[in-house]
Phi, psi and omega in degrees: 000132173297160181293137186303145175264344182227159178218143177241130177246133171255107180280098184292143175235134181263110183293346180276350182271162178303158185298332182280353182292146183253163177300150183302325180300338180264356173289152187266144168239118186055047176071358184249125178307142181301321180298330176292317174304315182295310183294323178297316180295317181293322175298317178297331181273358176103006176292136187246336181228148185225145173230124179249119175275104190211153173295144179301334181291345178253006188300320180296316180295319179299311182299326180295345179277000181234155176299155185302324185269008180287150178272100187229132172245132177238116186198156169255003184282124180297324180295323179291323176296318178297321177298319181298327183274005182280069183203149172281349183294150177291146182232129175275137182241124179245106183273351176204174178298148178206154177240139181286130173215120188303323187281353182288133178279182179300138181221233185271349180279132182223166177226151177200161176300143181307317179299321179297313180295319180302316182295317183290319184274000180301318183256325188209135177280117181207155177267004179279075180254106188300326184273005185286150173238137180285144184247124181278175173093014181227137177253123181292146175246112185265338185191176176294336174295321176297319176303313181299326179286321186276333187301316178299322179294315181292321177301315181297318181297317180296317180296317181295324177298318180290323179297319178296333180271007175101010176272139177264131181233110186296319177224099182303340181274359189236020175229153181228123186234125174295144182296343180278349187285141169243143184224135181280161179299146176082355178285140179254126174255119181266162183306144179087005180281135177231118179246123190232155170068204183277064182261136176234119180253136182284194184271148171069020179274165170235117181244122183104183359291156172056056178241143175240123179235122186231121174054051183235158169246122185243130181284184183284150172058030177263147180244131175234108188246116173050050184219168175241131181230129188225132169046050183217170173244141178228133185282200184268150175059030178259144181245124180241125176100185004286158172063041173258160183223109177257113182271170186300152174087019181260144171236099184256127189277207184268154172056043183247148172246121172244099194270204187290137178057042174252137174239130179235133184218128173049047186225154174252128183241123185282160183308141173079001182282147181241120174237084199283323184190150170052053186221145174242122177239104182235139176051054184227152174245107189248133181280198183274146173054041173273143177245121176263123174284160180303135175085012178287140179225128167272110183273090192266358189228127181257011182098346179233312183232157174262139181233156183256148170256147172240124179237115189274172186307138169074007180290151178240114184258116181291165182299148177055047176260137170254125176254106186273105183287152001278132180208151177240130174255117188290161180301136175071007182277164177240143172240126183293148179303143177078016183271148168245110190262117180245348181237154178303144177254122182294159177303140175065014180268165168250125178254125176238121183219076179204157180291145177294132181292137177227126180259125178258102184301134173075000185298317183292322180294319179295323180295314179300321180293318180302322184261016175068027183259003181283132179249000000 
Protein backbone atom coordinates (compact mmCIF):
# COMPACT_ATOMS: atom_id res chain seq x y z
CA UNK A 1 0.00 0.00 0.00
CA UNK A 2 1.22 3.49 -0.84
CA UNK A 3 1.52 5.88 2.09
CA UNK A 4 -1.92 7.29 2.94
CA UNK A 5 -2.97 10.64 1.52
CA UNK A 6 -5.74 11.06 4.10
CA UNK A 7 -6.14 10.33 7.80
CA UNK A 8 -9.08 9.81 10.14
CA UNK A 9 -8.82 10.38 13.90
CA UNK A 10 -11.35 9.09 16.42
CA UNK A 11 -11.07 11.30 19.51
CA UNK A 12 -12.16 8.84 22.14
CA UNK A 13 -14.08 10.19 25.14
CA UNK A 14 -14.37 8.26 28.39
CA UNK A 15 -17.89 8.60 29.76
CA UNK A 16 -16.69 7.53 33.21
CA UNK A 17 -14.52 10.66 33.53
CA UNK A 18 -15.78 14.09 34.69
CA UNK A 19 -17.54 16.21 32.10
CA UNK A 20 -14.62 18.65 31.83
CA UNK A 21 -12.17 15.91 30.85
CA UNK A 22 -10.85 16.09 27.31
CA UNK A 23 -10.07 13.33 24.83
CA UNK A 24 -6.67 11.75 25.31
CA UNK A 25 -5.53 13.01 21.87
CA UNK A 26 -5.79 16.56 23.23
CA UNK A 27 -3.70 15.90 26.32
CA UNK A 28 -0.21 17.38 26.17
CA UNK A 29 3.11 15.57 26.00
CA UNK A 30 5.93 18.03 26.67
CA UNK A 31 3.39 20.87 26.42
CA UNK A 32 2.29 19.78 22.93
CA UNK A 33 -1.10 18.07 22.36
CA UNK A 34 -0.75 14.47 21.23
CA UNK A 35 -2.89 15.29 18.18
CA UNK A 36 -0.34 17.94 17.22
CA UNK A 37 2.47 15.36 17.42
CA UNK A 38 0.36 13.15 15.17
CA UNK A 39 -0.60 15.78 12.59
CA UNK A 40 2.95 17.14 12.26
CA UNK A 41 4.31 13.66 11.57
CA UNK A 42 1.57 12.88 9.05
CA UNK A 43 2.00 16.20 7.25
CA UNK A 44 5.73 15.52 7.00
CA UNK A 45 4.89 12.10 5.50
CA UNK A 46 2.66 13.63 2.85
CA UNK A 47 -0.85 13.31 4.26
CA UNK A 48 -2.95 16.09 2.75
CA UNK A 49 -6.46 15.80 4.19
CA UNK A 50 -7.71 15.06 7.71
CA UNK A 51 -11.02 14.10 9.31
CA UNK A 52 -11.43 14.26 13.09
CA UNK A 53 -14.42 12.51 14.64
CA UNK A 54 -14.93 14.77 17.63
CA UNK A 55 -17.55 16.43 19.77
CA UNK A 56 -18.23 20.06 18.74
CA UNK A 57 -17.12 21.25 22.17
CA UNK A 58 -13.55 20.25 21.33
CA UNK A 59 -13.58 21.54 17.75
CA UNK A 60 -11.51 24.63 18.48
CA UNK A 61 -8.81 22.66 20.30
CA UNK A 62 -8.72 20.06 17.53
CA UNK A 63 -8.38 22.67 14.78
CA UNK A 64 -5.52 24.36 16.66
CA UNK A 65 -3.49 21.15 16.26
CA UNK A 66 -3.20 21.72 12.50
CA UNK A 67 -1.67 24.51 10.41
CA UNK A 68 -4.10 27.24 9.36
CA UNK A 69 -3.96 26.16 5.72
CA UNK A 70 -4.46 22.44 6.42
CA UNK A 71 -7.52 20.69 4.97
CA UNK A 72 -9.31 19.54 8.14
CA UNK A 73 -12.90 18.44 8.74
CA UNK A 74 -14.16 18.13 12.32
CA UNK A 75 -17.51 16.43 12.72
CA UNK A 76 -19.51 13.70 14.42
CA UNK A 77 -21.76 13.27 11.40
CA UNK A 78 -21.56 9.77 9.90
CA UNK A 79 -22.56 11.07 6.47
CA UNK A 80 -19.70 13.58 6.39
CA UNK A 81 -17.21 10.84 7.30
CA UNK A 82 -18.50 8.64 4.46
CA UNK A 83 -18.15 11.56 2.03
CA UNK A 84 -14.55 12.02 3.18
CA UNK A 85 -13.88 8.33 2.45
CA UNK A 86 -15.21 8.56 -1.09
CA UNK A 87 -11.79 8.04 -2.67
CA UNK A 88 -9.60 5.18 -3.95
CA UNK A 89 -6.63 6.76 -2.12
CA UNK A 90 -5.36 5.02 1.02
CA UNK A 91 -6.57 6.43 4.33
CA UNK A 92 -4.79 6.05 7.70
CA UNK A 93 -7.09 5.28 10.62
CA UNK A 94 -6.22 6.25 14.20
CA UNK A 95 -8.67 4.69 16.60
CA UNK A 96 -6.86 6.12 19.62
CA UNK A 97 -4.04 8.49 20.57
CA UNK A 98 -0.54 7.59 19.39
CA UNK A 99 2.95 9.08 19.35
CA UNK A 100 5.40 8.72 16.48
CA UNK A 101 8.44 6.52 17.13
CA UNK A 102 10.45 5.19 14.22
CA UNK A 103 11.37 1.95 15.93
CA UNK A 104 7.76 0.97 16.69
CA UNK A 105 6.51 -1.97 14.66
CA UNK A 106 3.05 -2.45 13.14
CA UNK A 107 0.32 -2.07 15.72
CA UNK A 108 -3.27 -0.96 15.93
CA UNK A 109 -2.98 1.86 13.34
CA UNK A 110 -4.04 0.72 9.92
CA UNK A 111 -4.66 1.98 6.42
CA UNK A 112 -7.03 1.01 3.65
CA UNK A 113 -8.48 2.49 0.50
CA UNK A 114 -11.18 5.03 1.21
CA UNK A 115 -13.74 3.01 -0.74
CA UNK A 116 -13.01 -0.08 1.38
CA UNK A 117 -13.52 1.84 4.63
CA UNK A 118 -16.61 3.48 3.24
CA UNK A 119 -18.15 0.11 2.39
CA UNK A 120 -17.38 -1.41 5.80
CA UNK A 121 -18.50 1.65 7.79
CA UNK A 122 -21.64 2.23 5.73
CA UNK A 123 -23.69 0.06 8.08
CA UNK A 124 -21.54 -0.42 11.16
CA UNK A 125 -18.45 1.22 12.67
CA UNK A 126 -15.87 -1.51 13.17
CA UNK A 127 -12.14 -2.04 12.87
CA UNK A 128 -12.66 -5.37 11.12
CA UNK A 129 -11.54 -4.12 7.70
CA UNK A 130 -10.32 -7.11 5.69
CA UNK A 131 -8.34 -5.01 3.22
CA UNK A 132 -6.50 -3.04 5.93
CA UNK A 133 -2.73 -3.02 6.32
CA UNK A 134 -1.03 -2.22 9.62
CA UNK A 135 1.16 0.91 9.67
CA UNK A 136 4.40 0.88 11.71
CA UNK A 137 6.09 3.76 13.49
CA UNK A 138 3.46 4.60 16.10
CA UNK A 139 3.25 3.84 19.82
CA UNK A 140 -0.29 3.71 21.26
CA UNK A 141 -1.18 5.95 24.20
CA UNK A 142 -3.75 4.25 26.39
CA UNK A 143 -3.93 6.65 29.34
CA UNK A 144 -2.16 9.46 31.20
CA UNK A 145 -0.06 6.74 32.81
CA UNK A 146 1.28 5.91 29.34
CA UNK A 147 2.05 9.60 28.84
CA UNK A 148 4.02 9.65 32.10
CA UNK A 149 6.02 6.62 30.92
CA UNK A 150 6.79 8.00 27.45
CA UNK A 151 7.43 11.65 28.31
CA UNK A 152 10.93 11.23 29.82
CA UNK A 153 12.07 9.22 26.78
CA UNK A 154 10.70 11.78 24.34
CA UNK A 155 12.16 14.66 26.36
CA UNK A 156 15.61 13.07 26.21
CA UNK A 157 15.32 12.48 22.45
CA UNK A 158 14.36 16.10 21.78
CA UNK A 159 17.23 17.41 23.89
CA UNK A 160 19.72 15.11 22.15
CA UNK A 161 18.43 16.20 18.74
CA UNK A 162 19.15 19.84 19.59
CA UNK A 163 22.59 18.97 20.98
CA UNK A 164 23.45 17.23 17.70
CA UNK A 165 22.36 20.40 15.89
CA UNK A 166 24.85 22.53 17.82
CA UNK A 167 22.86 23.66 20.86
CA UNK A 168 24.71 23.58 24.19
CA UNK A 169 22.80 22.12 27.13
CA UNK A 170 24.60 22.38 30.45
CA UNK A 171 22.47 19.68 32.10
CA UNK A 172 20.37 17.60 29.67
CA UNK A 173 18.30 16.30 32.57
CA UNK A 174 17.19 19.77 33.65
CA UNK A 175 15.62 21.28 30.52
CA UNK A 176 12.25 20.70 28.86
CA UNK A 177 11.71 21.44 25.18
CA UNK A 178 8.44 21.29 23.26
CA UNK A 179 8.77 19.33 19.99
CA UNK A 180 7.68 22.46 18.05
CA UNK A 181 10.65 24.55 19.26
CA UNK A 182 13.57 25.52 17.01
CA UNK A 183 16.93 26.63 18.42
CA UNK A 184 19.93 28.13 16.63
CA UNK A 185 23.50 26.86 16.84
CA UNK A 186 25.62 28.02 19.75
CA UNK A 187 22.72 28.78 22.05
CA UNK A 188 23.22 27.69 25.65
CA UNK A 189 20.34 26.26 27.68
CA UNK A 190 20.94 26.46 31.41
CA UNK A 191 19.18 24.30 34.05
CA UNK A 192 15.53 25.03 34.64
CA UNK A 193 14.86 26.17 31.08
CA UNK A 194 11.40 25.40 29.66
CA UNK A 195 10.76 26.18 25.99
CA UNK A 196 7.12 25.81 24.93
CA UNK A 197 4.88 26.14 21.91
CA UNK A 198 5.85 27.64 18.57
CA UNK A 199 9.05 29.15 19.93
CA UNK A 200 12.06 29.99 17.77
CA UNK A 201 15.32 30.85 19.53
CA UNK A 202 18.17 32.37 17.53
CA UNK A 203 21.90 31.60 17.51
CA UNK A 204 24.29 32.32 20.35
CA UNK A 205 21.63 32.97 22.97
CA UNK A 206 21.72 32.12 26.66
CA UNK A 207 18.41 30.91 28.06
CA UNK A 208 18.13 30.30 31.79
CA UNK A 209 18.67 29.40 34.46
CA UNK A 210 15.00 29.00 35.38
CA UNK A 211 13.48 30.62 32.31
CA UNK A 212 10.14 29.91 30.64
CA UNK A 213 9.68 30.95 27.01
CA UNK A 214 6.33 30.27 25.33
CA UNK A 215 5.30 30.97 21.74
CA UNK A 216 8.05 33.53 21.18
CA UNK A 217 10.58 34.51 18.53
CA UNK A 218 13.97 35.32 20.05
CA UNK A 219 16.77 36.98 18.08
CA UNK A 220 20.48 36.12 18.10
CA UNK A 221 22.77 36.61 21.13
CA UNK A 222 19.90 37.42 23.47
CA UNK A 223 19.88 36.44 27.13
CA UNK A 224 16.79 35.46 29.13
CA UNK A 225 17.72 34.93 32.76
CA UNK A 226 15.26 33.59 35.36
CA UNK A 227 12.29 35.19 33.60
CA UNK A 228 9.04 34.36 31.81
CA UNK A 229 8.39 35.47 28.23
CA UNK A 230 5.07 34.79 26.49
CA UNK A 231 3.69 35.23 22.96
CA UNK A 232 6.11 38.00 22.05
CA UNK A 233 9.10 38.80 19.85
CA UNK A 234 12.47 39.80 21.25
CA UNK A 235 15.31 41.09 19.10
CA UNK A 236 19.03 40.44 19.11
CA UNK A 237 21.54 41.23 21.86
CA UNK A 238 18.73 42.00 24.29
CA UNK A 239 18.94 41.10 27.99
CA UNK A 240 15.83 40.02 29.87
CA UNK A 241 15.87 39.48 33.62
CA UNK A 242 16.47 38.28 36.14
CA UNK A 243 12.89 38.08 37.37
CA UNK A 244 11.27 39.87 34.44
CA UNK A 245 7.81 39.09 33.08
CA UNK A 246 7.03 39.68 29.41
CA UNK A 247 3.32 39.19 28.78
CA UNK A 248 1.67 38.51 25.41
CA UNK A 249 1.69 40.99 22.58
CA UNK A 250 5.12 42.56 23.04
CA UNK A 251 7.59 43.48 20.31
CA UNK A 252 10.90 44.14 22.05
CA UNK A 253 13.72 45.25 19.76
CA UNK A 254 17.51 44.92 19.67
CA UNK A 255 20.07 45.94 22.31
CA UNK A 256 17.43 46.41 24.99
CA UNK A 257 17.59 45.79 28.71
CA UNK A 258 14.47 44.51 30.47
CA UNK A 259 15.81 44.13 33.98
CA UNK A 260 14.81 42.74 37.34
CA UNK A 261 11.19 42.97 38.45
CA UNK A 262 10.11 44.58 35.18
CA UNK A 263 6.77 43.68 33.59
CA UNK A 264 6.01 44.48 29.95
CA UNK A 265 2.59 43.87 28.40
CA UNK A 266 1.21 44.48 24.91
CA UNK A 267 3.91 47.03 24.14
CA UNK A 268 6.45 47.86 21.44
CA UNK A 269 9.92 48.74 22.74
CA UNK A 270 12.39 50.43 20.41
CA UNK A 271 16.05 49.49 19.97
CA UNK A 272 18.50 50.50 22.67
CA UNK A 273 15.90 51.27 25.34
CA UNK A 274 16.73 50.51 28.98
CA UNK A 275 14.06 49.37 31.46
CA UNK A 276 16.38 48.37 34.24
CA UNK A 277 14.26 47.57 37.27
CA UNK A 278 10.97 47.76 39.16
CA UNK A 279 8.93 49.11 36.25
CA UNK A 280 5.62 48.34 34.55
CA UNK A 281 5.21 49.14 30.84
CA UNK A 282 1.74 48.21 29.60
CA UNK A 283 -0.10 49.13 26.40
CA UNK A 284 2.69 51.45 25.34
CA UNK A 285 4.60 52.41 22.20
CA UNK A 286 8.16 53.18 23.22
CA UNK A 287 10.78 54.62 20.89
CA UNK A 288 14.52 54.09 20.61
CA UNK A 289 17.04 54.74 23.40
CA UNK A 290 14.48 55.63 26.03
CA UNK A 291 15.64 55.39 29.66
CA UNK A 292 13.13 54.29 32.29
CA UNK A 293 14.01 55.17 35.88
CA UNK A 294 13.32 52.72 38.67
CA UNK A 295 9.69 52.54 39.71
CA UNK A 296 8.12 53.94 36.53
CA UNK A 297 4.53 52.88 35.90
CA UNK A 298 2.37 53.36 32.84
CA UNK A 299 -1.05 53.67 34.43
CA UNK A 300 -3.00 52.31 31.49
CA UNK A 301 -6.31 51.30 33.13
CA UNK A 302 -9.00 53.56 34.58
CA UNK A 303 -11.20 50.71 35.81
CA UNK A 304 -13.22 50.59 32.59
CA UNK A 305 -10.92 50.94 29.58
CA UNK A 306 -7.26 50.42 28.71
CA UNK A 307 -5.33 53.34 27.18
CA UNK A 308 -1.95 53.57 25.48
CA UNK A 309 1.14 55.66 26.23
CA UNK A 310 3.49 56.91 23.54
CA UNK A 311 7.09 57.57 24.58
CA UNK A 312 9.22 58.92 21.76
CA UNK A 313 12.92 58.42 20.98
CA UNK A 314 15.49 59.46 23.54
CA UNK A 315 13.08 60.38 26.33
CA UNK A 316 14.40 60.16 29.90
CA UNK A 317 11.85 59.03 32.48
CA UNK A 318 12.84 59.81 36.06
CA UNK A 319 12.41 57.39 38.95
CA UNK A 320 8.95 56.85 40.42
CA UNK A 321 7.13 58.42 37.48
CA UNK A 322 3.48 57.69 36.75
CA UNK A 323 2.44 58.13 33.12
CA UNK A 324 -1.35 58.37 33.16
CA UNK A 325 -2.50 57.15 29.76
CA UNK A 326 -3.41 58.31 27.21
CA UNK A 327 -0.35 60.54 27.20
CA UNK A 328 2.59 61.25 24.87
CA UNK A 329 6.13 61.95 26.04
CA UNK A 330 7.97 63.81 23.31
CA UNK A 331 11.36 62.92 21.85
CA UNK A 332 14.37 63.93 23.92
CA UNK A 333 12.28 65.18 26.83
CA UNK A 334 13.02 64.72 30.53
CA UNK A 335 10.59 63.88 33.30
CA UNK A 336 11.67 64.75 36.83
CA UNK A 337 11.70 61.97 39.42
CA UNK A 338 8.49 61.49 41.35
CA UNK A 339 6.27 63.04 38.68
CA UNK A 340 2.72 62.07 37.79
CA UNK A 341 2.24 63.00 34.15
CA UNK A 342 -1.35 63.58 32.97
CA UNK A 343 -0.67 65.91 30.02
CA UNK A 344 1.50 65.48 26.92
CA UNK A 345 5.14 66.44 27.33
CA UNK A 346 6.59 68.38 24.35
CA UNK A 347 9.81 67.25 22.71
CA UNK A 348 12.99 68.37 24.52
CA UNK A 349 11.00 69.72 27.46
CA UNK A 350 11.45 69.12 31.20
CA UNK A 351 8.28 67.99 32.95
CA UNK A 352 8.03 68.51 36.71
CA UNK A 353 4.81 67.33 38.33
CA UNK A 354 5.21 67.07 42.08
CA UNK A 355 4.45 69.13 45.15
CA UNK A 356 7.02 71.72 46.19
CA UNK A 357 9.15 70.45 49.07
CA UNK A 358 8.66 72.18 52.42
CA UNK A 359 10.87 71.52 55.47
CA UNK A 360 9.32 72.14 58.93
CA UNK A 361 12.24 72.72 61.26
CA UNK A 362 12.13 70.84 64.57
CA UNK A 363 8.87 69.00 63.77
CA UNK A 364 10.28 65.52 64.37
CA UNK A 365 11.84 66.47 67.70
CA UNK A 366 8.56 67.99 68.93
CA UNK A 367 6.68 64.86 67.91
CA UNK A 368 9.02 62.58 69.83
CA UNK A 369 8.66 64.74 72.92
CA UNK A 370 4.86 64.71 72.61
CA UNK A 371 4.82 60.89 72.65
CA UNK A 372 7.43 60.51 75.36
CA UNK A 373 10.07 59.17 72.99
CA UNK A 374 12.70 61.80 73.73
CA UNK A 375 15.79 60.38 75.43
